[in-house]
C-alpha positions as CSV (number, residue, x, y, z in Angstrom):
1,M,0.0,-0.1,0.0
2,D,1.1,3.4,-0.7
3,G,1.0,5.5,2.5
4,T,1.4,8.9,0.6
5,V,-2.1,8.8,-1.0
6,R,-5.0,9.5,1.3
7,K,-7.6,7.4,-0.7
8,N,-5.6,4.3,0.0
9,I,-6.1,4.6,3.7
10,K,-9.5,3.9,5.3
11,I,-10.6,3.9,9.1
12,G,-10.1,0.5,10.5
13,D,-7.1,-0.4,8.4
14,R,-4.1,-2.0,10.1
15,V,-1.0,0.1,9.2
16,M,2.6,0.8,10.1
17,V,3.5,4.4,11.0
18,V,6.5,6.3,12.0
19,Q,6.0,8.7,15.0
20,K,7.6,12.2,15.0
21,Q,10.2,11.2,17.6
22,D,11.1,8.0,15.5
23,Q,11.7,9.6,12.3
24,R,15.5,9.6,12.5
25,T,15.6,5.9,13.5
26,G,12.8,4.8,11.2
27,K,11.2,2.8,13.9
28,L,7.8,1.7,12.9
29,T,4.7,1.2,15.1
30,E,1.8,-1.0,14.0
31,G,-1.8,0.0,14.8
32,V,-5.4,0.4,13.6
33,V,-6.3,3.8,12.0
34,Q,-8.7,5.6,14.0
35,R,-8.8,9.0,12.3
36,I,-7.1,10.4,9.2
37,L,-5.5,13.8,10.1
38,T,-4.1,14.9,6.7
39,N,-6.7,16.8,4.6
40,S,-4.7,17.0,1.3
41,P,-5.1,14.0,-1.2
42,N,-1.4,13.1,-0.9
43,H,1.7,13.9,1.1
44,P,5.3,13.0,0.1
45,R,6.3,11.9,3.6
46,G,2.9,9.8,4.4
47,I,-0.5,10.6,5.4
48,K,-0.9,11.5,9.0
49,V,-3.2,9.5,11.0
50,M,-4.1,8.8,14.6
51,L,-4.2,5.1,15.7
52,E,-6.5,3.5,18.2
53,G,-4.9,4.4,21.5
54,G,-4.0,8.0,20.4
55,I,-0.7,7.4,18.7
56,V,-0.1,9.9,15.8
57,G,2.2,9.1,12.9
58,R,2.7,9.1,9.3
59,V,1.8,5.9,7.3
60,Q,4.7,4.0,5.9
61,G,2.7,1.0,4.6
62,G,0.0,-1.6,5.3
63,V,0.4,-4.7,7.2
64,N,-0.2,-8.0,5.5
65,Q,-2.9,-10.0,7.3
């Protein structure tokens, strides 16, 4: 999945995000999308979402289920 295009991301999707404090290391966090925070149709660094539990990060890709 391309995490830079908003239409690819739906509420309830399981995704991998990079949080702001982890951008240098590239550490990814897995979670389920609760809200989509980016309004524009695409973003070069990834669409910003809020995961269940309140974690905010930019989508780097989906999780194979």
